[in-house]
Short mmCIF file of the C-alpha atoms (twelve columns), coordinates in Angstrom:
data_MODEL
# 
_entry.id   MODEL 
# 
loop_
_atom_site.group_PDB 
_atom_site.id 
_atom_site.type_symbol 
_atom_site.label_atom_id 
_atom_site.label_alt_id 
_atom_site.label_comp_id 
_atom_site.label_asym_id 
_atom_site.label_seq_id 
_atom_site.Cartn_x 
_atom_site.Cartn_y 
_atom_site.Cartn_z 
_atom_site.pdbx_PDB_model_num 
ATOM 1   C CA . MET A 1   -181.755 161.231 -229.863 1 
ATOM 2   C CA . GLN A 2   -180.157 164.508 -228.803 1 
ATOM 3   C CA . SER A 3   -179.438 164.999 -225.121 1 
ATOM 4   C CA . ASP A 4   -181.148 167.839 -223.279 1 
ATOM 5   C CA . ILE A 5   -178.237 168.009 -220.833 1 
ATOM 6   C CA . THR A 6   -175.609 170.718 -221.389 1 
ATOM 7   C CA . ARG A 7   -172.032 169.665 -220.717 1 
ATOM 8   C CA . SER A 8   -169.292 172.108 -219.799 1 
ATOM 9   C CA . VAL A 9   -165.957 171.386 -221.484 1 
ATOM 10  C CA . ALA A 10  -162.429 172.553 -220.725 1 
ATOM 11  C CA . VAL A 11  -160.364 172.501 -223.925 1 
ATOM 12  C CA . LEU A 12  -156.614 172.086 -223.446 1 
ATOM 13  C CA . GLY A 13  -154.526 172.757 -226.530 1 
ATOM 14  C CA . SER A 14  -157.338 174.919 -227.879 1 
ATOM 15  C CA . THR A 15  -155.260 176.592 -230.615 1 
ATOM 16  C CA . GLY A 16  -154.018 173.314 -232.089 1 
ATOM 17  C CA . SER A 17  -155.650 171.034 -234.643 1 
ATOM 18  C CA . ILE A 18  -157.663 169.000 -232.118 1 
ATOM 19  C CA . GLY A 19  -158.586 172.027 -230.035 1 
ATOM 20  C CA . THR A 20  -159.873 174.117 -232.924 1 
ATOM 21  C CA . GLN A 21  -161.964 171.219 -234.213 1 
ATOM 22  C CA . ALA A 22  -163.330 170.611 -230.720 1 
ATOM 23  C CA . LEU A 23  -164.399 174.240 -230.488 1 
ATOM 24  C CA . ASP A 24  -166.051 173.884 -233.887 1 
ATOM 25  C CA . VAL A 25  -168.099 170.949 -232.572 1 
ATOM 26  C CA . ILE A 26  -168.968 172.891 -229.422 1 
ATOM 27  C CA . GLY A 27  -169.865 176.034 -231.364 1 
ATOM 28  C CA . ARG A 28  -172.222 174.142 -233.657 1 
ATOM 29  C CA . ASN A 29  -174.017 172.618 -230.652 1 
ATOM 30  C CA . PRO A 30  -174.643 175.562 -228.305 1 
ATOM 31  C CA . GLY A 31  -177.476 173.840 -226.477 1 
ATOM 32  C CA . ARG A 32  -175.352 170.819 -225.776 1 
ATOM 33  C CA . PHE A 33  -171.913 172.136 -224.827 1 
ATOM 34  C CA . THR A 34  -170.418 175.195 -223.150 1 
ATOM 35  C CA . VAL A 35  -166.764 176.125 -222.654 1 
ATOM 36  C CA . ALA A 36  -165.555 176.017 -219.066 1 
ATOM 37  C CA . GLY A 37  -161.952 176.973 -219.802 1 
ATOM 38  C CA . LEU A 38  -159.249 177.160 -222.456 1 
ATOM 39  C CA . ALA A 39  -155.530 176.440 -222.360 1 
ATOM 40  C CA . ALA A 40  -152.782 176.558 -224.974 1 
ATOM 41  C CA . GLY A 41  -149.021 176.628 -225.272 1 
ATOM 42  C CA . GLY A 42  -148.751 180.322 -226.074 1 
ATOM 43  C CA . GLY A 43  -147.531 180.374 -229.648 1 
ATOM 44  C CA . ARG A 44  -150.842 181.705 -231.046 1 
ATOM 45  C CA . VAL A 45  -151.933 184.271 -228.503 1 
ATOM 46  C CA . ASP A 46  -154.241 186.198 -230.834 1 
ATOM 47  C CA . LEU A 47  -156.173 183.028 -231.707 1 
ATOM 48  C CA . LEU A 48  -156.432 182.048 -228.041 1 
ATOM 49  C CA . ALA A 49  -157.816 185.494 -227.206 1 
ATOM 50  C CA . ARG A 50  -160.400 185.269 -230.004 1 
ATOM 51  C CA . GLN A 51  -161.456 181.835 -228.798 1 
ATOM 52  C CA . ALA A 52  -161.915 183.161 -225.276 1 
ATOM 53  C CA . ALA A 53  -163.956 186.132 -226.495 1 
ATOM 54  C CA . GLU A 54  -166.146 184.014 -228.778 1 
ATOM 55  C CA . THR A 55  -166.846 181.259 -226.255 1 
ATOM 56  C CA . GLY A 56  -167.069 183.364 -223.113 1 
ATOM 57  C CA . ALA A 57  -164.563 181.087 -221.380 1 
ATOM 58  C CA . PRO A 58  -164.239 182.186 -217.744 1 
ATOM 59  C CA . VAL A 59  -160.601 181.105 -217.457 1 
ATOM 60  C CA . VAL A 60  -157.703 180.945 -219.920 1 
ATOM 61  C CA . ALA A 61  -154.268 179.460 -219.329 1 
ATOM 62  C CA . VAL A 62  -151.072 179.775 -221.324 1 
ATOM 63  C CA . ALA A 63  -148.170 177.379 -220.729 1 
ATOM 64  C CA . ASP A 64  -145.547 179.912 -221.813 1 
ATOM 65  C CA . GLU A 65  -145.450 182.442 -219.008 1 
ATOM 66  C CA . THR A 66  -143.760 185.026 -221.243 1 
ATOM 67  C CA . ALA A 67  -146.918 185.129 -223.388 1 
ATOM 68  C CA . VAL A 68  -149.140 186.415 -220.572 1 
ATOM 69  C CA . THR A 69  -148.625 190.104 -221.329 1 
ATOM 70  C CA . ALA A 70  -149.473 189.647 -225.005 1 
ATOM 71  C CA . LEU A 71  -152.500 187.534 -224.098 1 
ATOM 72  C CA . ARG A 72  -153.780 190.112 -221.629 1 
ATOM 73  C CA . GLY A 73  -153.452 192.830 -224.268 1 
ATOM 74  C CA . ALA A 74  -155.192 190.742 -226.948 1 
ATOM 75  C CA . LEU A 75  -158.071 189.942 -224.594 1 
ATOM 76  C CA . ALA A 76  -158.470 193.572 -223.598 1 
ATOM 77  C CA . GLY A 77  -158.622 194.561 -227.246 1 
ATOM 78  C CA . LEU A 78  -161.548 192.180 -227.710 1 
ATOM 79  C CA . GLY A 79  -163.331 193.295 -224.562 1 
ATOM 80  C CA . ALA A 80  -162.838 189.953 -222.829 1 
ATOM 81  C CA . ALA A 81  -161.669 189.619 -219.232 1 
ATOM 82  C CA . PRO A 82  -161.348 185.966 -218.207 1 
ATOM 83  C CA . MET A 83  -159.111 184.824 -215.371 1 
ATOM 84  C CA . ILE A 84  -155.591 184.270 -216.761 1 
ATOM 85  C CA . LEU A 85  -153.375 181.451 -215.505 1 
ATOM 86  C CA . ALA A 86  -149.778 180.858 -216.546 1 
ATOM 87  C CA . GLY A 87  -147.248 178.054 -216.802 1 
ATOM 88  C CA . PRO A 88  -147.751 174.278 -216.990 1 
ATOM 89  C CA . GLN A 89  -149.383 174.369 -213.573 1 
ATOM 90  C CA . GLY A 90  -151.833 176.960 -214.823 1 
ATOM 91  C CA . VAL A 91  -152.836 174.585 -217.616 1 
ATOM 92  C CA . ALA A 92  -153.219 171.772 -215.066 1 
ATOM 93  C CA . GLU A 93  -155.372 174.076 -212.916 1 
ATOM 94  C CA . VAL A 94  -157.775 174.559 -215.833 1 
ATOM 95  C CA . ALA A 95  -157.985 170.745 -216.105 1 
ATOM 96  C CA . ALA A 96  -158.903 170.459 -212.437 1 
ATOM 97  C CA . ARG A 97  -161.493 173.245 -212.307 1 
ATOM 98  C CA . PRO A 98  -165.205 172.323 -212.155 1 
ATOM 99  C CA . CYS A 99  -166.506 171.080 -215.511 1 
ATOM 100 C CA . ASP A 100 -168.037 167.949 -216.992 1 
ATOM 101 C CA . VAL A 101 -165.385 167.010 -219.556 1 
ATOM 102 C CA . VAL A 102 -161.732 167.887 -220.046 1 
ATOM 103 C CA . LEU A 103 -160.493 167.536 -223.618 1 
ATOM 104 C CA . ASN A 104 -156.718 167.181 -223.481 1 
ATOM 105 C CA . GLY A 105 -155.400 168.070 -226.932 1 
ATOM 106 C CA . ILE A 106 -151.994 169.308 -225.791 1 
ATOM 107 C CA . THR A 107 -149.131 167.914 -227.851 1 
ATOM 108 C CA . GLY A 108 -146.294 165.994 -226.232 1 
ATOM 109 C CA . ALA A 109 -145.174 165.271 -222.699 1 
ATOM 110 C CA . LEU A 110 -146.545 168.588 -221.401 1 
ATOM 111 C CA . GLY A 111 -149.974 166.969 -221.297 1 
ATOM 112 C CA . LEU A 112 -149.147 164.488 -218.503 1 
ATOM 113 C CA . THR A 113 -149.680 166.826 -215.538 1 
ATOM 114 C CA . SER A 114 -153.006 167.993 -217.000 1 
ATOM 115 C CA . THR A 115 -154.185 164.423 -217.584 1 
ATOM 116 C CA . LEU A 116 -153.400 163.525 -213.981 1 
ATOM 117 C CA . ALA A 117 -154.972 166.746 -212.665 1 
ATOM 118 C CA . ALA A 118 -158.216 166.108 -214.541 1 
ATOM 119 C CA . LEU A 119 -158.513 162.528 -213.318 1 
ATOM 120 C CA . GLU A 120 -157.565 163.429 -209.743 1 
ATOM 121 C CA . ALA A 121 -160.368 166.010 -209.785 1 
ATOM 122 C CA . GLY A 122 -162.842 163.357 -210.930 1 
ATOM 123 C CA . ARG A 123 -163.388 164.790 -214.393 1 
ATOM 124 C CA . VAL A 124 -164.276 162.820 -217.504 1 
ATOM 125 C CA . LEU A 125 -161.151 162.974 -219.656 1 
ATOM 126 C CA . ALA A 126 -161.425 163.010 -223.447 1 
ATOM 127 C CA . LEU A 127 -157.830 162.124 -224.247 1 
ATOM 128 C CA . ALA A 128 -156.185 163.213 -227.477 1 
ATOM 129 C CA . ASN A 129 -152.784 163.615 -225.819 1 
ATOM 130 C CA . LYS A 130 -151.700 159.993 -226.152 1 
ATOM 131 C CA . GLU A 131 -148.229 160.843 -224.844 1 
ATOM 132 C CA . SER A 132 -149.525 161.320 -221.301 1 
ATOM 133 C CA . LEU A 133 -151.027 157.826 -221.282 1 
ATOM 134 C CA . ILE A 134 -147.883 156.357 -222.854 1 
ATOM 135 C CA . MET A 135 -145.622 158.022 -220.291 1 
ATOM 136 C CA . GLY A 136 -147.732 157.575 -217.205 1 
ATOM 137 C CA . GLY A 137 -149.655 154.416 -218.054 1 
ATOM 138 C CA . ALA A 138 -149.844 152.945 -214.561 1 
ATOM 139 C CA . LEU A 139 -150.437 156.338 -212.947 1 
ATOM 140 C CA . VAL A 140 -153.201 157.265 -215.378 1 
ATOM 141 C CA . LYS A 141 -154.968 153.915 -215.158 1 
ATOM 142 C CA . ARG A 142 -154.838 153.972 -211.379 1 
ATOM 143 C CA . LEU A 143 -156.625 157.332 -211.302 1 
ATOM 144 C CA . ALA A 144 -159.146 156.638 -214.057 1 
ATOM 145 C CA . LYS A 145 -162.489 155.424 -212.787 1 
ATOM 146 C CA . PRO A 146 -164.728 153.379 -215.125 1 
ATOM 147 C CA . GLY A 147 -166.101 155.578 -217.884 1 
ATOM 148 C CA . THR A 148 -163.824 158.544 -217.154 1 
ATOM 149 C CA . LEU A 149 -161.090 157.912 -219.752 1 
ATOM 150 C CA . LEU A 150 -162.393 158.315 -223.299 1 
ATOM 151 C CA . PRO A 151 -160.155 158.069 -226.381 1 
ATOM 152 C CA . VAL A 152 -160.143 160.847 -228.975 1 
ATOM 153 C CA . ASP A 153 -157.649 159.272 -231.381 1 
ATOM 154 C CA . SER A 154 -159.714 158.074 -234.337 1 
ATOM 155 C CA . GLU A 155 -158.229 154.569 -234.100 1 
ATOM 156 C CA . HIS A 156 -159.022 154.075 -230.433 1 
ATOM 157 C CA . SER A 157 -162.414 155.697 -230.757 1 
ATOM 158 C CA . ALA A 158 -163.086 153.191 -233.545 1 
ATOM 159 C CA . LEU A 159 -161.979 150.261 -231.386 1 
ATOM 160 C CA . ALA A 160 -164.189 151.459 -228.538 1 
ATOM 161 C CA . GLN A 161 -167.161 151.773 -230.895 1 
ATOM 162 C CA . CYS A 162 -166.553 148.299 -232.342 1 
ATOM 163 C CA . LEU A 163 -166.381 146.744 -228.885 1 
ATOM 164 C CA . TRP A 164 -169.463 148.643 -227.775 1 
ATOM 165 C CA . ALA A 165 -171.381 147.596 -230.904 1 
ATOM 166 C CA . ALA A 166 -170.539 143.973 -230.255 1 
ATOM 167 C CA . SER A 167 -171.714 144.189 -226.675 1 
ATOM 168 C CA . PRO A 168 -173.070 147.482 -225.258 1 
ATOM 169 C CA . SER A 169 -172.642 146.123 -221.739 1 
ATOM 170 C CA . GLY A 170 -168.954 145.425 -222.385 1 
ATOM 171 C CA . GLU A 171 -167.465 142.786 -224.652 1 
ATOM 172 C CA . ASP A 172 -165.681 139.992 -222.804 1 
ATOM 173 C CA . ALA A 173 -162.002 140.357 -223.722 1 
ATOM 174 C CA . ARG A 174 -161.832 136.580 -224.142 1 
ATOM 175 C CA . ALA A 175 -164.128 136.930 -227.165 1 
ATOM 176 C CA . VAL A 176 -161.638 139.281 -228.857 1 
ATOM 177 C CA . ARG A 177 -159.044 137.593 -231.033 1 
ATOM 178 C CA . ARG A 178 -157.208 140.775 -231.944 1 
ATOM 179 C CA . LEU A 179 -157.426 144.524 -232.356 1 
ATOM 180 C CA . ILE A 180 -156.543 145.725 -235.848 1 
ATOM 181 C CA . VAL A 181 -155.247 149.296 -235.883 1 
ATOM 182 C CA . THR A 182 -155.189 150.933 -239.296 1 
ATOM 183 C CA . ALA A 183 -152.482 153.288 -240.573 1 
ATOM 184 C CA . SER A 184 -152.538 155.515 -243.637 1 
ATOM 185 C CA . GLY A 185 -148.889 154.720 -244.253 1 
ATOM 186 C CA . GLY A 186 -147.999 158.405 -244.272 1 
ATOM 187 C CA . PRO A 187 -146.347 160.320 -247.102 1 
ATOM 188 C CA . PHE A 188 -143.676 157.659 -247.678 1 
ATOM 189 C CA . ARG A 189 -145.882 154.599 -247.962 1 
ATOM 190 C CA . GLY A 190 -144.319 152.064 -250.325 1 
ATOM 191 C CA . ARG A 191 -140.793 153.437 -250.068 1 
ATOM 192 C CA . LYS A 192 -137.955 151.176 -248.993 1 
ATOM 193 C CA . ARG A 193 -135.586 152.150 -246.210 1 
ATOM 194 C CA . ALA A 194 -132.837 153.177 -248.658 1 
ATOM 195 C CA . GLU A 195 -135.249 155.593 -250.329 1 
ATOM 196 C CA . LEU A 196 -135.882 157.464 -247.079 1 
ATOM 197 C CA . ALA A 197 -132.344 158.665 -246.409 1 
ATOM 198 C CA . ASP A 198 -132.693 162.044 -248.112 1 
ATOM 199 C CA . VAL A 199 -136.323 163.002 -247.514 1 
ATOM 200 C CA . THR A 200 -136.869 166.555 -246.279 1 
ATOM 201 C CA . PRO A 201 -138.984 167.956 -243.439 1 
ATOM 202 C CA . GLU A 202 -141.282 169.532 -246.016 1 
ATOM 203 C CA . GLN A 203 -141.887 166.137 -247.600 1 
ATOM 204 C CA . ALA A 204 -142.420 164.513 -244.206 1 
ATOM 205 C CA . LEU A 205 -145.016 167.128 -243.256 1 
ATOM 206 C CA . ALA A 206 -147.080 166.549 -246.419 1 
ATOM 207 C CA . HIS A 207 -149.503 163.986 -245.016 1 
ATOM 208 C CA . PRO A 208 -151.720 162.500 -247.742 1 
ATOM 209 C CA . THR A 209 -154.884 162.182 -245.653 1 
ATOM 210 C CA . TRP A 210 -154.989 164.072 -242.370 1 
ATOM 211 C CA . SER A 211 -154.457 167.725 -241.462 1 
ATOM 212 C CA . MET A 212 -152.627 167.739 -238.128 1 
ATOM 213 C CA . GLY A 213 -150.028 169.675 -236.212 1 
ATOM 214 C CA . PRO A 214 -146.345 169.344 -237.207 1 
ATOM 215 C CA . VAL A 215 -145.281 166.963 -234.421 1 
ATOM 216 C CA . ILE A 216 -148.088 164.472 -234.993 1 
ATOM 217 C CA . THR A 217 -147.682 164.755 -238.761 1 
ATOM 218 C CA . LEU A 218 -143.961 164.001 -238.521 1 
ATOM 219 C CA . ASN A 219 -144.690 161.096 -236.174 1 
ATOM 220 C CA . SER A 220 -147.123 159.782 -238.753 1 
ATOM 221 C CA . ALA A 221 -144.399 159.898 -241.405 1 
ATOM 222 C CA . THR A 222 -142.072 157.747 -239.262 1 
ATOM 223 C CA . LEU A 223 -145.043 155.708 -237.979 1 
ATOM 224 C CA . VAL A 224 -143.893 156.461 -234.431 1 
ATOM 225 C CA . ASN A 225 -147.434 157.739 -233.982 1 
ATOM 226 C CA . LYS A 226 -148.711 154.264 -234.831 1 
ATOM 227 C CA . GLY A 227 -146.266 152.745 -232.374 1 
ATOM 228 C CA . LEU A 228 -147.615 155.036 -229.672 1 
ATOM 229 C CA . GLU A 229 -151.145 154.012 -230.657 1 
ATOM 230 C CA . VAL A 230 -150.293 150.322 -230.235 1 
ATOM 231 C CA . ILE A 231 -149.112 151.026 -226.679 1 
ATOM 232 C CA . GLU A 232 -152.201 153.152 -226.079 1 
ATOM 233 C CA . ALA A 233 -154.499 150.367 -227.313 1 
ATOM 234 C CA . ASN A 234 -152.870 147.937 -224.912 1 
ATOM 235 C CA . LEU A 235 -153.411 150.322 -221.999 1 
ATOM 236 C CA . LEU A 236 -156.964 151.320 -222.905 1 
ATOM 237 C CA . PHE A 237 -158.377 147.898 -223.695 1 
ATOM 238 C CA . ASP A 238 -156.117 145.524 -221.703 1 
ATOM 239 C CA . ILE A 239 -155.341 143.475 -224.808 1 
ATOM 240 C CA . GLY A 240 -151.855 141.955 -225.096 1 
ATOM 241 C CA . PHE A 241 -149.376 143.216 -227.662 1 
ATOM 242 C CA . ASP A 242 -149.462 139.854 -229.408 1 
ATOM 243 C CA . ARG A 243 -153.141 140.534 -230.148 1 
ATOM 244 C CA . ILE A 244 -152.726 144.058 -231.560 1 
ATOM 245 C CA . GLU A 245 -151.926 144.288 -235.265 1 
ATOM 246 C CA . VAL A 246 -151.226 147.260 -237.529 1 
ATOM 247 C CA . VAL A 247 -152.412 147.206 -241.145 1 
ATOM 248 C CA . VAL A 248 -151.864 149.926 -243.748 1 
ATOM 249 C CA . HIS A 249 -155.089 151.376 -245.155 1 
ATOM 250 C CA . PRO A 250 -154.246 154.408 -247.344 1 
ATOM 251 C CA . GLN A 251 -157.797 155.713 -247.688 1 
ATOM 252 C CA . SER A 252 -158.190 156.195 -243.898 1 
ATOM 253 C CA . VAL A 253 -161.906 155.385 -244.025 1 
ATOM 254 C CA . ILE A 254 -161.741 152.271 -241.847 1 
ATOM 255 C CA . HIS A 255 -160.359 153.694 -238.624 1 
ATOM 256 C CA . SER A 256 -159.777 150.356 -236.896 1 
ATOM 257 C CA . MET A 257 -161.330 146.902 -236.515 1 
ATOM 258 C CA . VAL A 258 -161.934 144.242 -233.919 1 
ATOM 259 C CA . GLU A 259 -161.673 140.582 -234.854 1 
ATOM 260 C CA . PHE A 260 -163.499 138.107 -232.633 1 
ATOM 261 C CA . VAL A 261 -162.705 134.470 -231.884 1 
ATOM 262 C CA . ASP A 262 -165.531 133.209 -234.103 1 
ATOM 263 C CA . GLY A 263 -164.025 134.948 -237.151 1 
ATOM 264 C CA . ALA A 264 -166.340 137.981 -237.189 1 
ATOM 265 C CA . VAL A 265 -164.771 141.406 -237.767 1 
ATOM 266 C CA . ILE A 266 -166.459 144.678 -236.821 1 
ATOM 267 C CA . ALA A 267 -165.047 147.848 -238.400 1 
ATOM 268 C CA . GLN A 268 -165.828 151.535 -237.928 1 
ATOM 269 C CA . ALA A 269 -165.928 153.559 -241.139 1 
ATOM 270 C CA . SER A 270 -166.201 157.306 -241.760 1 
ATOM 271 C CA . PRO A 271 -164.360 159.887 -243.877 1 
ATOM 272 C CA . PRO A 272 -161.123 161.116 -242.272 1 
ATOM 273 C CA . ASP A 273 -162.459 163.889 -240.039 1 
ATOM 274 C CA . MET A 274 -161.441 164.216 -236.400 1 
ATOM 275 C CA . ARG A 275 -164.667 165.974 -235.444 1 
ATOM 276 C CA . LEU A 276 -166.439 162.612 -235.248 1 
ATOM 277 C CA . PRO A 277 -164.240 161.048 -232.521 1 
ATOM 278 C CA . ILE A 278 -164.031 164.405 -230.756 1 
ATOM 279 C CA . ALA A 279 -167.817 164.770 -230.670 1 
ATOM 280 C CA . LEU A 280 -168.257 161.183 -229.532 1 
ATOM 281 C CA . ALA A 281 -165.832 161.666 -226.642 1 
ATOM 282 C CA . LEU A 282 -167.501 164.914 -225.580 1 
ATOM 283 C CA . GLY A 283 -171.000 163.441 -225.743 1 
ATOM 284 C CA . TRP A 284 -170.324 159.818 -224.781 1 
ATOM 285 C CA . PRO A 285 -172.264 157.550 -224.675 1 
ATOM 286 C CA . GLU A 286 -174.614 159.631 -226.844 1 
ATOM 287 C CA . ARG A 287 -173.759 160.652 -230.390 1 
ATOM 288 C CA . VAL A 288 -173.790 164.251 -231.616 1 
ATOM 289 C CA . PRO A 289 -175.928 164.579 -234.777 1 
ATOM 290 C CA . GLU A 290 -174.154 165.876 -237.896 1 
ATOM 291 C CA . ALA A 291 -170.794 165.917 -236.149 1 
ATOM 292 C CA . ALA A 292 -168.954 165.042 -239.362 1 
ATOM 293 C CA . PRO A 293 -169.604 163.932 -242.955 1 
ATOM 294 C CA . THR A 294 -170.620 160.352 -243.714 1 
ATOM 295 C CA . VAL A 295 -169.312 157.904 -246.305 1 
ATOM 296 C CA . SER A 296 -170.790 158.590 -249.743 1 
ATOM 297 C CA . TRP A 297 -172.342 155.255 -250.690 1 
ATOM 298 C CA . ASP A 298 -173.482 156.426 -254.121 1 
ATOM 299 C CA . THR A 299 -169.902 157.002 -255.298 1 
ATOM 300 C CA . ALA A 300 -167.669 154.170 -256.520 1 
ATOM 301 C CA . GLN A 301 -164.634 153.778 -254.290 1 
ATOM 302 C CA . SER A 302 -162.078 151.208 -253.220 1 
ATOM 303 C CA . TRP A 303 -160.656 150.489 -249.794 1 
ATOM 304 C CA . THR A 304 -157.321 148.697 -249.792 1 
ATOM 305 C CA . PHE A 305 -155.182 147.093 -247.117 1 
ATOM 306 C CA . GLU A 306 -151.539 146.066 -247.082 1 
ATOM 307 C CA . PRO A 307 -149.044 144.807 -244.498 1 
ATOM 308 C CA . LEU A 308 -146.718 147.175 -242.674 1 
ATOM 309 C CA . ASP A 309 -143.090 147.213 -243.875 1 
ATOM 310 C CA . ASP A 310 -141.235 146.796 -240.574 1 
ATOM 311 C CA . GLU A 311 -137.830 147.203 -242.229 1 
ATOM 312 C CA . ALA A 312 -138.593 150.638 -243.665 1 
ATOM 313 C CA . PHE A 313 -140.666 151.662 -240.633 1 
ATOM 314 C CA . PRO A 314 -139.277 149.895 -237.534 1 
ATOM 315 C CA . SER A 315 -141.030 152.212 -235.074 1 
ATOM 316 C CA . VAL A 316 -144.023 149.930 -234.482 1 
ATOM 317 C CA . ALA A 317 -141.890 146.878 -233.700 1 
ATOM 318 C CA . LEU A 318 -139.812 149.042 -231.358 1 
ATOM 319 C CA . ALA A 319 -142.988 150.247 -229.664 1 
ATOM 320 C CA . ARG A 320 -144.107 146.646 -229.068 1 
ATOM 321 C CA . HIS A 321 -140.768 145.965 -227.395 1 
ATOM 322 C CA . VAL A 322 -141.059 149.141 -225.315 1 
ATOM 323 C CA . GLY A 323 -144.650 148.419 -224.333 1 
ATOM 324 C CA . THR A 324 -143.816 144.871 -223.324 1 
ATOM 325 C CA . SER A 325 -140.893 146.138 -221.219 1 
ATOM 326 C CA . GLY A 326 -143.282 148.520 -219.450 1 
ATOM 327 C CA . GLY A 327 -142.234 150.730 -216.558 1 
ATOM 328 C CA . THR A 328 -140.294 153.774 -217.695 1 
ATOM 329 C CA . ALA A 329 -139.525 152.386 -221.185 1 
ATOM 330 C CA . PRO A 330 -142.533 154.004 -222.946 1 
ATOM 331 C CA . ALA A 331 -141.659 157.401 -221.461 1 
ATOM 332 C CA . VAL A 332 -138.120 157.041 -222.821 1 
ATOM 333 C CA . TYR A 333 -139.409 156.074 -226.275 1 
ATOM 334 C CA . ASN A 334 -141.674 159.114 -226.387 1 
ATOM 335 C CA . ALA A 335 -139.144 161.608 -225.006 1 
ATOM 336 C CA . ALA A 336 -136.275 160.486 -227.228 1 
ATOM 337 C CA . ASN A 337 -138.543 160.701 -230.256 1 
ATOM 338 C CA . GLU A 338 -139.545 164.299 -229.488 1 
ATOM 339 C CA . VAL A 339 -135.873 165.303 -229.387 1 
ATOM 340 C CA . CYS A 340 -135.067 163.400 -232.590 1 
ATOM 341 C CA . VAL A 341 -138.008 164.996 -234.398 1 
ATOM 342 C CA . GLU A 342 -136.635 168.422 -233.474 1 
ATOM 343 C CA . ALA A 343 -133.176 167.390 -234.683 1 
ATOM 344 C CA . PHE A 344 -134.609 166.239 -238.017 1 
ATOM 345 C CA . MET A 345 -136.574 169.459 -238.440 1 
ATOM 346 C CA . ARG A 346 -133.374 171.436 -237.800 1 
ATOM 347 C CA . GLY A 347 -131.371 169.422 -240.315 1 
ATOM 348 C CA . ARG A 348 -129.247 167.667 -237.678 1 
ATOM 349 C CA . LEU A 349 -130.545 164.155 -238.339 1 
ATOM 350 C CA . ARG A 350 -131.631 162.180 -241.373 1 
ATOM 351 C CA . PHE A 351 -135.128 160.765 -241.486 1 
ATOM 352 C CA . PRO A 352 -134.210 157.093 -240.764 1 
ATOM 353 C CA . GLY A 353 -132.007 158.358 -237.945 1 
ATOM 354 C CA . ILE A 354 -135.051 159.439 -235.966 1 
ATOM 355 C CA . VAL A 355 -136.163 155.924 -235.058 1 
ATOM 356 C CA . ASP A 356 -132.611 154.540 -235.123 1 
ATOM 357 C CA . THR A 357 -131.589 157.039 -232.446 1 
ATOM 358 C CA . VAL A 358 -134.723 156.367 -230.414 1 
ATOM 359 C CA . ALA A 359 -133.828 152.665 -230.520 1 
ATOM 360 C CA . ASP A 360 -130.311 153.440 -229.289 1 
ATOM 361 C CA . VAL A 361 -131.661 155.452 -226.360 1 
ATOM 362 C CA . VAL A 362 -134.172 152.732 -225.489 1 
ATOM 363 C CA . ALA A 363 -131.411 150.107 -225.592 1 
ATOM 364 C CA . GLU A 364 -129.271 152.105 -223.158 1 
ATOM 365 C CA . HIS A 365 -132.077 152.741 -220.699 1 
ATOM 366 C CA . VAL A 366 -132.350 150.676 -217.538 1 
ATOM 367 C CA . VAL A 367 -136.089 150.171 -217.090 1 
ATOM 368 C CA . THR A 368 -137.537 150.923 -213.669 1 
ATOM 369 C CA . GLU A 369 -141.061 151.134 -212.323 1 
ATOM 370 C CA . ALA A 370 -143.071 154.212 -213.249 1 
ATOM 371 C CA . GLY A 371 -145.029 154.362 -210.022 1 
ATOM 372 C CA . THR A 372 -144.701 158.081 -209.376 1 
ATOM 373 C CA . VAL A 373 -144.741 161.245 -211.456 1 
ATOM 374 C CA . GLU A 374 -141.175 161.915 -210.340 1 
ATOM 375 C CA . GLU A 375 -139.982 158.567 -211.705 1 
ATOM 376 C CA . VAL A 376 -141.712 159.164 -215.023 1 
ATOM 377 C CA . LEU A 377 -140.338 162.693 -215.361 1 
ATOM 378 C CA . ALA A 378 -136.838 161.532 -214.410 1 
ATOM 379 C CA . ALA A 379 -136.903 158.923 -217.185 1 
ATOM 380 C CA . ASP A 380 -138.260 161.535 -219.580 1 
ATOM 381 C CA . ALA A 381 -135.471 163.974 -218.670 1 
ATOM 382 C CA . TRP A 382 -132.759 161.311 -218.999 1 
ATOM 383 C CA . ALA A 383 -134.021 160.263 -222.430 1 
ATOM 384 C CA . ARG A 384 -134.137 163.846 -223.672 1 
ATOM 385 C CA . ALA A 385 -130.622 164.509 -222.462 1 
ATOM 386 C CA . ARG A 386 -129.222 161.285 -223.937 1 
ATOM 387 C CA . ALA A 387 -130.975 161.755 -227.270 1 
ATOM 388 C CA . GLY A 388 -129.716 165.337 -227.355 1 
ATOM 389 C CA . GLU A 389 -126.167 164.093 -226.875 1 
ATOM 390 C CA . LEU A 390 -126.498 161.538 -229.668 1 
ATOM 391 C CA . VAL A 391 -127.879 164.035 -232.198 1 
ATOM 392 C CA . GLY A 392 -125.751 166.980 -231.150 1 
ATOM 393 C CA . LEU A 393 -128.474 169.265 -229.807 1 
# 
């Protein structure tokens, strides 16, 4: 049944993969959603201006303050005149302004202040920026009231749906044996560690299933993204790391599964299309009709599963260690990885060196509590500096 209530949505990271798909969902459901604000990094000013003109967004923010002049000119050329905010704090201000839902699709650590701003303002947060939860786990969970933190990642959306299907009133965690997070395996699935030494950025960015931004796509090639998702699953569902498993599923149709203590397994299946989890987070707990294609049951197909090769892809095991350590360790893992990804893209680091260097930075770090934003950002800054030293950036 379609809701007759219109929800206003602030879309952060509107020019990226998640943001553009979110606006597609919103645009195809004009009676259900409106746009309360837009924010983006500033690298695609013309697109941001078109989005503002098409949606009638009353406020637009750009994280890169030097892009304001170009944005103002692009908006004027389209006859649009929203309020313009600038800098990371401008993006956070959009997150805190009155609206029903904030979709945080910003990539990387930049999303943390916006996540906290949205929750502090009492907004429902549809979270695609997993890095902010990884970095500020305790801070984010302390601010999130029941029902205000909704996952947009397809894996965590799937887990939430499986748990809800098992018990709409909330499945007792004691009935859950384990969470099974699926991974496509990325472009290098099946390769041994020795075969990864000379892969190129172009090869790493050729994901076989999903169309995503470059950072997430590269993280999917190293499976760092899956490591982050394991930490995120622990934080979202309060399930221990010993009860969260990763399994490789190349077809990316089963988005994740929940196994219960009696042996039952509930899985969520749909073609790989991020509009489904986006629409579900925006409309939760109601579903948005025709949000995305369905599985074609009249076509022969096979779904396969295989274990993760921890030797070739050690990022998930490292993430378990980091998540178990807690405190500032996850922030260090995330920050060091962002630097190493940049080094790889610039030809300063070989592909296996990405996770190897992250592991070195994690090993050097002295874990402390992450009880304040300042502590989290200090750990983030230290990790970036140390990783930069190790890779020569």
